PDB file of N, H, CA, C and O in Angstrom:
ATOM      1  N   MET A   1     112.497 125.312  74.125  1.00  0.00           N
ATOM      2  CA  MET A   1     113.746 125.348  73.232  1.00  0.00           C
ATOM      3  C   MET A   1     114.335 123.916  73.869  1.00  0.00           C
ATOM      4  O   MET A   1     114.058 123.780  75.061  1.00  0.00           O
ATOM      5  N   THR A   2     114.946 123.049  73.388  1.00  0.00           N
ATOM      6  H   THR A   2     115.171 123.160  72.420  1.00  0.00           H
ATOM      7  CA  THR A   2     115.888 122.059  73.710  1.00  0.00           C
ATOM      8  C   THR A   2     117.029 122.207  73.811  1.00  0.00           C
ATOM      9  O   THR A   2     117.689 123.041  73.192  1.00  0.00           O
ATOM     10  N   SER A   3     117.428 121.438  74.592  1.00  0.00           N
ATOM     11  H   SER A   3     116.892 120.760  75.095  1.00  0.00           H
ATOM     12  CA  SER A   3     119.337 121.990  74.932  1.00  0.00           C
ATOM     13  C   SER A   3     119.520 120.717  74.008  1.00  0.00           C
ATOM     14  O   SER A   3     118.755 119.951  73.422  1.00  0.00           O
ATOM     15  N   SER A   4     121.056 120.862  74.168  1.00  0.00           N
ATOM     16  H   SER A   4     121.678 121.483  74.644  1.00  0.00           H
ATOM     17  CA  SER A   4     121.834 120.164  72.927  1.00  0.00           C
ATOM     18  C   SER A   4     122.394 119.668  73.971  1.00  0.00           C
ATOM     19  O   SER A   4     123.335 118.926  73.693  1.00  0.00           O
ATOM     20  N   ASN A   5     122.137 119.815  75.274  1.00  0.00           N
ATOM     21  H   ASN A   5     121.372 120.418  75.500  1.00  0.00           H
ATOM     22  CA  ASN A   5     123.586 118.417  75.714  1.00  0.00           C
ATOM     23  C   ASN A   5     122.519 117.527  76.686  1.00  0.00           C
ATOM     24  O   ASN A   5     121.836 117.858  77.655  1.00  0.00           O
ATOM     25  N   ALA A   6     122.647 116.609  76.174  1.00  0.00           N
ATOM     26  H   ALA A   6     123.202 116.340  75.386  1.00  0.00           H
ATOM     27  CA  ALA A   6     121.614 115.702  76.121  1.00  0.00           C
ATOM     28  C   ALA A   6     122.052 115.548  78.507  1.00  0.00           C
ATOM     29  O   ALA A   6     121.428 115.986  79.473  1.00  0.00           O
ATOM     30  N   GLU A   7     123.095 114.891  78.410  1.00  0.00           N
ATOM     31  H   GLU A   7     123.602 114.535  77.625  1.00  0.00           H
ATOM     32  CA  GLU A   7     123.184 114.730  80.141  1.00  0.00           C
ATOM     33  C   GLU A   7     122.484 115.324  80.935  1.00  0.00           C
ATOM     34  O   GLU A   7     122.208 114.713  81.967  1.00  0.00           O
ATOM     35  N   SER A   8     121.805 117.073  80.710  1.00  0.00           N
ATOM     36  H   SER A   8     122.029 117.569  79.872  1.00  0.00           H
ATOM     37  CA  SER A   8     121.621 117.695  81.315  1.00  0.00           C
ATOM     38  C   SER A   8     120.011 118.216  80.815  1.00  0.00           C
ATOM     39  O   SER A   8     119.557 119.350  80.974  1.00  0.00           O
ATOM     40  N   ASP A   9     119.196 116.850  80.067  1.00  0.00           N
ATOM     41  H   ASP A   9     119.565 115.929  79.938  1.00  0.00           H
ATOM     42  CA  ASP A   9     117.948 116.686  79.550  1.00  0.00           C
ATOM     43  C   ASP A   9     117.037 116.206  80.712  1.00  0.00           C
ATOM     44  O   ASP A   9     117.544 115.565  81.632  1.00  0.00           O
ATOM     45  N   TYR A  10     115.650 116.506  80.704  1.00  0.00           N
ATOM     46  H   TYR A  10     115.237 117.027  79.956  1.00  0.00           H
ATOM     47  CA  TYR A  10     114.745 115.646  81.510  1.00  0.00           C
ATOM     48  C   TYR A  10     113.888 114.792  80.475  1.00  0.00           C
ATOM     49  O   TYR A  10     114.221 114.731  79.292  1.00  0.00           O
ATOM     50  N   VAL A  11     112.783 114.143  80.972  1.00  0.00           N
ATOM     51  H   VAL A  11     112.512 114.193  81.933  1.00  0.00           H
ATOM     52  CA  VAL A  11     111.560 113.681  80.333  1.00  0.00           C
ATOM     53  C   VAL A  11     110.668 114.184  81.466  1.00  0.00           C
ATOM     54  O   VAL A  11     111.260 114.664  82.432  1.00  0.00           O
ATOM     55  N   VAL A  12     109.161 114.143  81.499  1.00  0.00           N
ATOM     56  H   VAL A  12     108.680 113.752  80.714  1.00  0.00           H
ATOM     57  CA  VAL A  12     108.416 114.546  82.178  1.00  0.00           C
ATOM     58  C   VAL A  12     107.400 113.073  81.798  1.00  0.00           C
ATOM     59  O   VAL A  12     106.738 112.891  80.776  1.00  0.00           O
ATOM     60  N   VAL A  13     107.580 111.995  83.194  1.00  0.00           N
ATOM     61  H   VAL A  13     108.118 112.143  84.024  1.00  0.00           H
ATOM     62  CA  VAL A  13     106.622 110.761  82.473  1.00  0.00           C
ATOM     63  C   VAL A  13     105.484 110.450  84.176  1.00  0.00           C
ATOM     64  O   VAL A  13     105.612 110.788  85.353  1.00  0.00           O
ATOM     65  N   VAL A  14     104.605 109.770  83.510  1.00  0.00           N
ATOM     66  H   VAL A  14     104.501 109.496  82.554  1.00  0.00           H
ATOM     67  CA  VAL A  14     103.099 109.762  84.464  1.00  0.00           C
ATOM     68  C   VAL A  14     103.038 108.709  84.559  1.00  0.00           C
ATOM     69  O   VAL A  14     103.085 108.015  83.543  1.00  0.00           O
ATOM     70  N   ASN A  15     102.922 108.195  85.701  1.00  0.00           N
ATOM     71  H   ASN A  15     102.884 108.759  86.526  1.00  0.00           H
ATOM     72  CA  ASN A  15     102.308 106.294  85.775  1.00  0.00           C
ATOM     73  C   ASN A  15     100.852 106.464  85.744  1.00  0.00           C
ATOM     74  O   ASN A  15     100.277 107.317  85.068  1.00  0.00           O
ATOM     75  N   GLU A  16     100.192 105.463  86.640  1.00  0.00           N
ATOM     76  H   GLU A  16     100.659 104.770  87.189  1.00  0.00           H
ATOM     77  CA  GLU A  16      98.335 104.958  85.967  1.00  0.00           C
ATOM     78  C   GLU A  16      97.843 105.815  86.828  1.00  0.00           C
ATOM     79  O   GLU A  16      96.747 106.345  86.646  1.00  0.00           O
ATOM     80  N   GLU A  17      98.724 106.092  88.049  1.00  0.00           N
ATOM     81  H   GLU A  17      99.614 105.662  88.197  1.00  0.00           H
ATOM     82  CA  GLU A  17      97.742 107.083  88.706  1.00  0.00           C
ATOM     83  C   GLU A  17      97.549 108.503  88.478  1.00  0.00           C
ATOM     84  O   GLU A  17      96.779 109.287  89.033  1.00  0.00           O
ATOM     85  N   GLU A  18      98.897 108.785  87.010  1.00  0.00           N
ATOM     86  H   GLU A  18      99.522 108.148  86.559  1.00  0.00           H
ATOM     87  CA  GLU A  18      98.574 109.980  87.001  1.00  0.00           C
ATOM     88  C   GLU A  18      99.116 111.259  87.971  1.00  0.00           C
ATOM     89  O   GLU A  18      98.827 112.454  88.024  1.00  0.00           O
ATOM     90  N   GLN A  19     100.111 110.328  88.756  1.00  0.00           N
ATOM     91  H   GLN A  19     100.346 109.357  88.713  1.00  0.00           H
ATOM     92  CA  GLN A  19     101.579 111.658  89.349  1.00  0.00           C
ATOM     93  C   GLN A  19     102.428 111.056  88.161  1.00  0.00           C
ATOM     94  O   GLN A  19     102.536 110.012  87.517  1.00  0.00           O
ATOM     95  N   TYR A  20     103.138 112.724  88.274  1.00  0.00           N
ATOM     96  H   TYR A  20     103.050 113.572  88.797  1.00  0.00           H
ATOM     97  CA  TYR A  20     104.132 113.014  87.343  1.00  0.00           C
ATOM     98  C   TYR A  20     105.425 112.802  88.121  1.00  0.00           C
ATOM     99  O   TYR A  20     105.633 112.302  89.226  1.00  0.00           O
ATOM    100  N   SER A  21     106.359 113.420  87.057  1.00  0.00           N
ATOM    101  H   SER A  21     106.191 113.827  86.159  1.00  0.00           H
ATOM    102  CA  SER A  21     107.763 112.795  88.328  1.00  0.00           C
ATOM    103  C   SER A  21     108.581 113.244  87.091  1.00  0.00           C
ATOM    104  O   SER A  21     108.194 112.998  85.948  1.00  0.00           O
ATOM    105  N   LEU A  22     110.012 114.078  87.429  1.00  0.00           N
ATOM    106  H   LEU A  22     110.326 114.278  88.357  1.00  0.00           H
ATOM    107  CA  LEU A  22     111.219 114.468  86.317  1.00  0.00           C
ATOM    108  C   LEU A  22     112.265 113.206  86.229  1.00  0.00           C
ATOM    109  O   LEU A  22     112.773 112.722  87.241  1.00  0.00           O
ATOM    110  N   TRP A  23     112.521 112.742  84.938  1.00  0.00           N
ATOM    111  H   TRP A  23     112.109 113.135  84.116  1.00  0.00           H
ATOM    112  CA  TRP A  23     113.141 111.619  84.710  1.00  0.00           C
ATOM    113  C   TRP A  23     114.616 111.610  84.164  1.00  0.00           C
ATOM    114  O   TRP A  23     114.725 111.686  82.940  1.00  0.00           O
ATOM    115  N   PRO A  24     115.386 111.554  84.667  1.00  0.00           N
ATOM    116  CA  PRO A  24     117.083 111.681  83.548  1.00  0.00           C
ATOM    117  C   PRO A  24     116.605 111.191  82.176  1.00  0.00           C
ATOM    118  O   PRO A  24     115.882 110.213  81.986  1.00  0.00           O
ATOM    119  N   GLN A  25     117.164 112.092  81.157  1.00  0.00           N
ATOM    120  H   GLN A  25     117.752 112.887  81.311  1.00  0.00           H
ATOM    121  CA  GLN A  25     116.589 111.728  79.511  1.00  0.00           C
ATOM    122  C   GLN A  25     117.548 109.963  79.260  1.00  0.00           C
ATOM    123  O   GLN A  25     118.649 109.910  79.808  1.00  0.00           O
ATOM    124  N   GLY A  26     117.237 109.115  78.738  1.00  0.00           N
ATOM    125  H   GLY A  26     116.342 109.158  78.293  1.00  0.00           H
ATOM    126  CA  GLY A  26     118.235 108.500  78.553  1.00  0.00           C
ATOM    127  C   GLY A  26     118.439 107.211  79.318  1.00  0.00           C
ATOM    128  O   GLY A  26     118.936 106.211  78.799  1.00  0.00           O
ATOM    129  N   LYS A  27     117.867 107.307  81.090  1.00  0.00           N
ATOM    130  H   LYS A  27     117.464 108.119  81.511  1.00  0.00           H
ATOM    131  CA  LYS A  27     117.864 106.525  81.820  1.00  0.00           C
ATOM    132  C   LYS A  27     116.461 105.456  81.480  1.00  0.00           C
ATOM    133  O   LYS A  27     115.523 105.698  80.720  1.00  0.00           O
ATOM    134  N   CYS A  28     116.642 104.494  82.139  1.00  0.00           N
ATOM    135  H   CYS A  28     117.404 104.298  82.756  1.00  0.00           H
ATOM    136  CA  CYS A  28     115.768 103.444  81.989  1.00  0.00           C
ATOM    137  C   CYS A  28     114.494 103.801  82.757  1.00  0.00           C
ATOM    138  O   CYS A  28     114.669 104.016  83.956  1.00  0.00           O
ATOM    139  N   LEU A  29     112.988 103.925  82.194  1.00  0.00           N
ATOM    140  H   LEU A  29     112.847 103.750  81.220  1.00  0.00           H
ATOM    141  CA  LEU A  29     111.976 104.169  82.936  1.00  0.00           C
ATOM    142  C   LEU A  29     111.495 103.190  83.631  1.00  0.00           C
ATOM    143  O   LEU A  29     111.387 102.053  83.171  1.00  0.00           O
ATOM    144  N   PRO A  30     111.004 103.667  85.323  1.00  0.00           N
ATOM    145  CA  PRO A  30     110.386 102.370  86.120  1.00  0.00           C
ATOM    146  C   PRO A  30     109.242 101.354  85.683  1.00  0.00           C
ATOM    147  O   PRO A  30     108.728 101.584  84.588  1.00  0.00           O
ATOM    148  N   ALA A  31     109.024 100.838  86.023  1.00  0.00           N
ATOM    149  H   ALA A  31     109.441 100.652  86.912  1.00  0.00           H
ATOM    150  CA  ALA A  31     107.767  99.968  85.896  1.00  0.00           C
ATOM    151  C   ALA A  31     106.255 100.673  85.671  1.00  0.00           C
ATOM    152  O   ALA A  31     105.952 101.323  86.672  1.00  0.00           O
ATOM    153  N   GLY A  32     105.526 100.703  84.925  1.00  0.00           N
ATOM    154  H   GLY A  32     105.773 100.174  84.113  1.00  0.00           H
ATOM    155  CA  GLY A  32     104.232 101.245  84.837  1.00  0.00           C
ATOM    156  C   GLY A  32     104.749 102.895  85.153  1.00  0.00           C
ATOM    157  O   GLY A  32     104.316 103.438  86.170  1.00  0.00           O
ATOM    158  N   TRP A  33     105.376 103.400  84.537  1.00  0.00           N
ATOM    159  H   TRP A  33     105.728 102.959  83.711  1.00  0.00           H
ATOM    160  CA  TRP A  33     105.946 104.793  84.144  1.00  0.00           C
ATOM    161  C   TRP A  33     106.195 105.191  82.263  1.00  0.00           C
ATOM    162  O   TRP A  33     106.965 104.631  81.484  1.00  0.00           O
ATOM    163  N   ARG A  34     105.293 106.262  82.008  1.00  0.00           N
ATOM    164  H   ARG A  34     104.666 106.717  82.641  1.00  0.00           H
ATOM    165  CA  ARG A  34     105.525 106.710  80.056  1.00  0.00           C
ATOM    166  C   ARG A  34     106.145 107.820  80.484  1.00  0.00           C
ATOM    167  O   ARG A  34     106.011 108.362  81.581  1.00  0.00           O
ATOM    168  N   SER A  35     106.959 108.205  79.416  1.00  0.00           N
ATOM    169  H   SER A  35     107.068 107.765  78.525  1.00  0.00           H
ATOM    170  CA  SER A  35     107.369 109.690  78.768  1.00  0.00           C
ATOM    171  C   SER A  35     106.493 110.195  78.461  1.00  0.00           C
ATOM    172  O   SER A  35     105.805 109.531  77.686  1.00  0.00           O
ATOM    173  N   VAL A  36     105.807 111.975  78.916  1.00  0.00           N
ATOM    174  H   VAL A  36     106.366 112.514  79.545  1.00  0.00           H
ATOM    175  CA  VAL A  36     104.975 112.095  78.262  1.00  0.00           C
ATOM    176  C   VAL A  36     104.828 113.338  77.694  1.00  0.00           C
ATOM    177  O   VAL A  36     103.795 113.891  77.316  1.00  0.00           O
ATOM    178  N   PHE A  37     106.596 113.930  77.659  1.00  0.00           N
ATOM    179  H   PHE A  37     107.435 113.481  77.966  1.00  0.00           H
ATOM    180  CA  PHE A  37     107.352 115.211  77.578  1.00  0.00           C
ATOM    181  C   PHE A  37     108.432 115.200  77.808  1.00  0.00           C
ATOM    182  O   PHE A  37     108.898 114.381  78.600  1.00  0.00           O
ATOM    183  N   GLY A  38     109.126 116.051  77.227  1.00  0.00           N
ATOM    184  H   GLY A  38     108.748 116.717  76.584  1.00  0.00           H
ATOM    185  CA  GLY A  38     110.576 116.040  76.888  1.00  0.00           C
ATOM    186  C   GLY A  38     111.194 115.374  75.596  1.00  0.00           C
ATOM    187  O   GLY A  38     110.292 114.792  74.993  1.00  0.00           O
ATOM    188  N   PRO A  39     112.132 115.279  75.104  1.00  0.00           N
ATOM    189  CA  PRO A  39     113.855 115.529  76.348  1.00  0.00           C
ATOM    190  C   PRO A  39     113.836 117.258  76.277  1.00  0.00           C
ATOM    191  O   PRO A  39     113.895 117.813  75.180  1.00  0.00           O
ATOM    192  N   CYS A  40     113.749 118.041  77.545  1.00  0.00           N
ATOM    193  H   CYS A  40     113.702 117.590  78.436  1.00  0.00           H
ATOM    194  CA  CYS A  40     113.971 119.042  77.641  1.00  0.00           C
ATOM    195  C   CYS A  40     114.967 119.715  78.475  1.00  0.00           C
ATOM    196  O   CYS A  40     115.753 118.769  78.435  1.00  0.00           O
ATOM    197  N   PRO A  41     115.482 120.440  79.085  1.00  0.00           N
ATOM    198  CA  PRO A  41     116.018 121.257  79.822  1.00  0.00           C
ATOM    199  C   PRO A  41     115.019 121.214  81.416  1.00  0.00           C
ATOM    200  O   PRO A  41     113.882 121.679  81.332  1.00  0.00           O
ATOM    201  N   ARG A  42     115.480 120.664  82.788  1.00  0.00           N
ATOM    202  H   ARG A  42     116.404 120.286  82.856  1.00  0.00           H
ATOM    203  CA  ARG A  42     114.905 120.377  83.946  1.00  0.00           C
ATOM    204  C   ARG A  42     113.865 121.198  84.046  1.00  0.00           C
ATOM    205  O   ARG A  42     112.693 120.852  84.193  1.00  0.00           O
ATOM    206  N   ASP A  43     114.453 122.744  83.935  1.00  0.00           N
ATOM    207  H   ASP A  43     115.405 123.025  83.816  1.00  0.00           H
ATOM    208  CA  ASP A  43     113.716 123.744  84.328  1.00  0.00           C
ATOM    209  C   ASP A  43     111.983 123.855  83.269  1.00  0.00           C
ATOM    210  O   ASP A  43     110.943 124.369  83.680  1.00  0.00           O
ATOM    211  N   GLU A  44     112.210 123.177  81.860  1.00  0.00           N
ATOM    212  H   GLU A  44     113.055 122.759  81.527  1.00  0.00           H
ATOM    213  CA  GLU A  44     110.813 123.161  81.377  1.00  0.00           C
ATOM    214  C   GLU A  44     110.144 121.940  81.385  1.00  0.00           C
ATOM    215  O   GLU A  44     109.027 121.732  80.910  1.00  0.00           O
ATOM    216  N   CYS A  45     110.888 121.127  81.953  1.00  0.00           N
ATOM    217  H   CYS A  45     111.795 121.296  82.338  1.00  0.00           H
ATOM    218  CA  CYS A  45     110.264 120.091  82.413  1.00  0.00           C
ATOM    219  C   CYS A  45     109.268 119.325  83.656  1.00  0.00           C
ATOM    220  O   CYS A  45     108.447 118.411  83.727  1.00  0.00           O
ATOM    221  N   LEU A  46     110.112 120.628  84.823  1.00  0.00           N
ATOM    222  H   LEU A  46     110.779 121.371  84.765  1.00  0.00           H
ATOM    223  CA  LEU A  46     109.431 121.004  86.043  1.00  0.00           C
ATOM    224  C   LEU A  46     108.027 122.274  85.882  1.00  0.00           C
ATOM    225  O   LEU A  46     106.918 122.276  86.416  1.00  0.00           O
ATOM    226  N   HIS A  47     108.670 123.262  84.918  1.00  0.00           N
ATOM    227  H   HIS A  47     109.571 123.260  84.483  1.00  0.00           H
ATOM    228  CA  HIS A  47     107.047 123.940  84.567  1.00  0.00           C
ATOM    229  C   HIS A  47     105.668 123.138  83.717  1.00  0.00           C
ATOM    230  O   HIS A  47     104.461 123.376  83.672  1.00  0.00           O
ATOM    231  N   GLU A  48     106.529 122.124  83.121  1.00  0.00           N
ATOM    232  H   GLU A  48     107.510 121.931  83.158  1.00  0.00           H
ATOM    233  CA  GLU A  48     105.029 121.392  82.338  1.00  0.00           C
ATOM    234  C   GLU A  48     104.483 120.680  83.025  1.00  0.00           C
ATOM    235  O   GLU A  48     103.341 120.322  82.734  1.00  0.00           O
ATOM    236  N   ILE A  49     105.240 120.145  84.403  1.00  0.00           N
ATOM    237  H   ILE A  49     106.167 120.436  84.640  1.00  0.00           H
ATOM    238  CA  ILE A  49     104.845 118.856  85.507  1.00  0.00           C
ATOM    239  C   ILE A  49     103.826 120.498  86.089  1.00  0.00           C
ATOM    240  O   ILE A  49     102.861 120.783  85.380  1.00  0.00           O
ATOM    241  N   GLU A  50     104.044 121.174  86.984  1.00  0.00           N
ATOM    242  H   GLU A  50     104.828 120.943  87.560  1.00  0.00           H
ATOM    243  CA  GLU A  50     103.563 122.306  87.216  1.00  0.00           C
ATOM    244  C   GLU A  50     101.943 122.465  86.532  1.00  0.00           C
ATOM    245  O   GLU A  50     100.942 122.575  87.241  1.00  0.00           O
ATOM    246  N   GLN A  51     101.921 122.452  85.137  1.00  0.00           N
ATOM    247  H   GLN A  51     102.733 122.362  84.561  1.00  0.00           H
ATOM    248  CA  GLN A  51     100.906 123.106  84.159  1.00  0.00           C
ATOM    249  C   GLN A  51     100.040 121.864  84.336  1.00  0.00           C
ATOM    250  O   GLN A  51      98.821 121.946  84.492  1.00  0.00           O
ATOM    251  N   ARG A  52     100.572 120.946  84.313  1.00  0.00           N
ATOM    252  H   ARG A  52     101.561 120.879  84.187  1.00  0.00           H
ATOM    253  CA  ARG A  52      99.508 119.284  83.465  1.00  0.00           C
ATOM    254  C   ARG A  52      99.092 119.027  85.375  1.00  0.00           C
ATOM    255  O   ARG A  52      97.900 118.977  85.681  1.00  0.00           O
ATOM    256  N   TRP A  53     100.177 118.888  86.487  1.00  0.00           N
ATOM    257  H   TRP A  53     101.145 118.929  86.238  1.00  0.00           H
ATOM    258  CA  TRP A  53      99.699 117.892  87.702  1.00  0.00           C
ATOM    259  C   TRP A  53      98.902 118.824  88.871  1.00  0.00           C
ATOM    260  O   TRP A  53      99.272 118.906  90.042  1.00  0.00           O
ATOM    261  N   VAL A  54      97.874 119.422  88.364  1.00  0.00           N
ATOM    262  H   VAL A  54      97.574 119.356  87.413  1.00  0.00           H
ATOM    263  CA  VAL A  54      97.088 120.189  88.893  1.00  0.00           C
ATOM    264  C   VAL A  54      96.085 119.550  90.448  1.00  0.00           C
ATOM    265  O   VAL A  54      95.307 120.245  91.102  1.00  0.00           O
ATOM    266  N   ASP A  55      96.273 118.726  90.592  1.00  0.00           N
ATOM    267  H   ASP A  55      96.904 118.162  90.061  1.00  0.00           H
ATOM    268  CA  ASP A  55      95.673 117.587  91.181  1.00  0.00           C
ATOM    269  C   ASP A  55      96.702 116.652  92.212  1.00  0.00           C
ATOM    270  O   ASP A  55      96.452 115.483  91.919  1.00  0.00           O
ATOM    271  N   MET A  56      97.280 116.669  92.807  1.00  0.00           N
ATOM    272  H   MET A  56      97.482 117.619  93.044  1.00  0.00           H
ATOM    273  CA  MET A  56      97.546 115.592  93.169  1.00  0.00           C
ATOM    274  C   MET A  56      96.943 114.640  94.302  1.00  0.00           C
ATOM    275  O   MET A  56      97.574 113.991  95.135  1.00  0.00           O
ATOM    276  N   ARG A  57      96.067 114.693  94.186  1.00  0.00           N
ATOM    277  H   ARG A  57      95.554 115.220  93.509  1.00  0.00           H
ATOM    278  CA  ARG A  57      95.610 113.308  94.791  1.00  0.00           C
ATOM    279  C   ARG A  57      95.433 112.168  93.587  1.00  0.00           C
ATOM    280  O   ARG A  57      94.605 112.396  92.706  1.00  0.00           O
ATOM    281  N   PRO A  58      96.236 110.908  93.553  1.00  0.00           N
ATOM    282  CA  PRO A  58      96.000 109.761  93.042  1.00  0.00           C
ATOM    283  C   PRO A  58      94.749 109.846  91.873  1.00  0.00           C
ATOM    284  O   PRO A  58      93.771 110.580  92.014  1.00  0.00           O
ATOM    285  N   LYS A  59      94.920 109.153  90.959  1.00  0.00           N
ATOM    286  H   LYS A  59      95.714 108.557  90.844  1.00  0.00           H
ATOM    287  CA  LYS A  59      93.727 109.215  90.224  1.00  0.00           C
ATOM    288  C   LYS A  59      92.561 108.398  90.591  1.00  0.00           C
ATOM    289  O   LYS A  59      91.540 108.829  90.055  1.00  0.00           O
ATOM    290  N   SER A  60      92.325 107.086  91.521  1.00  0.00           N
ATOM    291  H   SER A  60      93.154 106.736  91.957  1.00  0.00           H
ATOM    292  CA  SER A  60      91.983 106.399  91.828  1.00  0.00           C
ATOM    293  C   SER A  60      91.393 106.713  93.114  1.00  0.00           C
ATOM    294  O   SER A  60      90.607 105.917  93.629  1.00  0.00           O
ATOM    295  N   LEU A  61      91.736 107.927  93.740  1.00  0.00           N
ATOM    296  H   LEU A  61      92.374 108.574  93.322  1.00  0.00           H
ATOM    297  CA  LEU A  61      91.245 108.319  95.073  1.00  0.00           C
ATOM    298  C   LEU A  61      90.371 109.459  94.417  1.00  0.00           C
ATOM    299  O   LEU A  61      89.191 109.399  94.762  1.00  0.00           O
ATOM    300  N   ARG A  62      90.697 110.518  93.517  1.00  0.00           N
ATOM    301  H   ARG A  62      91.656 110.566  93.237  1.00  0.00           H
ATOM    302  CA  ARG A  62      89.783 111.046  93.234  1.00  0.00           C
ATOM    303  C   ARG A  62      88.558 110.679  92.512  1.00  0.00           C
ATOM    304  O   ARG A  62      87.524 111.346  92.565  1.00  0.00           O
ATOM    305  N   GLU A  63      88.770 109.116  91.535  1.00  0.00           N
ATOM    306  H   GLU A  63      89.610 108.575  91.493  1.00  0.00           H
ATOM    307  CA  GLU A  63      87.434 108.160  91.144  1.00  0.00           C
ATOM    308  C   GLU A  63      86.377 108.160  92.386  1.00  0.00           C
ATOM    309  O   GLU A  63      85.209 108.534  92.493  1.00  0.00           O
ATOM    310  N   ALA A  64      87.638 107.373  93.574  1.00  0.00           N
ATOM    311  H   ALA A  64      88.587 107.069  93.487  1.00  0.00           H
ATOM    312  CA  ALA A  64      86.521 107.075  94.634  1.00  0.00           C
ATOM    313  C   ALA A  64      85.677 108.004  94.471  1.00  0.00           C
ATOM    314  O   ALA A  64      84.561 107.915  93.958  1.00  0.00           O
ATOM    315  N   MET A  65      86.593 109.628  95.246  1.00  0.00           N
ATOM    316  H   MET A  65      87.499 109.701  95.663  1.00  0.00           H
ATOM    317  CA  MET A  65      85.662 110.226  96.137  1.00  0.00           C
ATOM    318  C   MET A  65      84.682 110.562  94.860  1.00  0.00           C
ATOM    319  O   MET A  65      83.497 110.380  95.139  1.00  0.00           O
ATOM    320  N   TYR A  66      84.926 111.014  93.515  1.00  0.00           N
ATOM    321  H   TYR A  66      85.889 111.162  93.288  1.00  0.00           H
ATOM    322  CA  TYR A  66      83.382 111.412  92.732  1.00  0.00           C
ATOM    323  C   TYR A  66      82.591 110.665  92.917  1.00  0.00           C
ATOM    324  O   TYR A  66      81.606 111.222  93.403  1.00  0.00           O
ATOM    325  N   ARG A  67      82.391 109.080  92.725  1.00  0.00           N
ATOM    326  H   ARG A  67      83.191 108.627  92.330  1.00  0.00           H
ATOM    327  CA  ARG A  67      81.694 108.260  92.556  1.00  0.00           C
ATOM    328  C   ARG A  67      80.792 108.649  94.084  1.00  0.00           C
ATOM    329  O   ARG A  67      79.564 108.731  94.095  1.00  0.00           O
ATOM    330  N   ALA A  68      81.707 108.869  95.385  1.00  0.00           N
ATOM    331  H   ALA A  68      82.704 108.802  95.375  1.00  0.00           H
ATOM    332  CA  ALA A  68      80.901 109.130  96.961  1.00  0.00           C
ATOM    333  C   ALA A  68      80.422 110.355  97.081  1.00  0.00           C
ATOM    334  O   ALA A  68      80.013 110.796  98.155  1.00  0.00           O
ATOM    335  N   GLY A  69      80.433 111.135  95.786  1.00  0.00           N
ATOM    336  H   GLY A  69      80.766 110.776  94.914  1.00  0.00           H
ATOM    337  CA  GLY A  69      79.834 112.107  95.873  1.00  0.00           C
ATOM    338  C   GLY A  69      80.810 113.578  96.264  1.00  0.00           C
ATOM    339  O   GLY A  69      80.393 114.715  96.045  1.00  0.00           O
ATOM    340  N   HIS A  70      82.207 113.260  96.896  1.00  0.00           N
ATOM    341  H   HIS A  70      82.546 112.337  97.075  1.00  0.00           H
ATOM    342  CA  HIS A  70      82.588 114.302  97.835  1.00  0.00           C
ATOM    343  C   HIS A  70      83.495 114.780  97.100  1.00  0.00           C
ATOM    344  O   HIS A  70      84.431 115.297  97.711  1.00  0.00           O
ATOM    345  N   ASP A  71      83.548 114.786  95.797  1.00  0.00           N
ATOM    346  H   ASP A  71      82.789 114.366  95.301  1.00  0.00           H
ATOM    347  CA  ASP A  71      84.731 115.605  95.288  1.00  0.00           C
ATOM    348  C   ASP A  71      84.056 117.480  94.345  1.00  0.00           C
ATOM    349  O   ASP A  71      83.390 118.064  93.491  1.00  0.00           O
ATOM    350  N   ASN A  72      85.158 117.505  95.698  1.00  0.00           N
ATOM    351  H   ASN A  72      85.699 117.031  96.392  1.00  0.00           H
ATOM    352  CA  ASN A  72      84.560 119.276  95.671  1.00  0.00           C
ATOM    353  C   ASN A  72      85.403 120.088  94.437  1.00  0.00           C
ATOM    354  O   ASN A  72      85.531 121.312  94.413  1.00  0.00           O
ATOM    355  N   GLY A  73      85.956 119.151  93.411  1.00  0.00           N
ATOM    356  H   GLY A  73      85.853 118.156  93.430  1.00  0.00           H
ATOM    357  CA  GLY A  73      87.455 119.709  91.918  1.00  0.00           C
ATOM    358  C   GLY A  73      86.902 119.580  91.488  1.00  0.00           C
ATOM    359  O   GLY A  73      87.023 119.711  90.270  1.00  0.00           O
TER     360      GLY A  73
END
C-alpha cells in the first residue's frame, strides 16, 4: 500500500556491494546507489530491506570467502 503523502515516503536503495538503505523519496541518490523498491511508507521499506538483506557481508567479501572455501552460508 503506497501512501499519498510523498514527503513521508521512502525508497529502498542498494549499492554494488548489495548493501541496502532507506532513502527519502525525491532526494538525489548518492553515486553508486539505485532504487529497488518504493516509494512507500518508511515501515514498508524497512520490511522490504529486512526481507532482501539477509547477509550483511558486502558482496565482495562473500565472493572472496566463497572462492577461498570459507563460506558457511
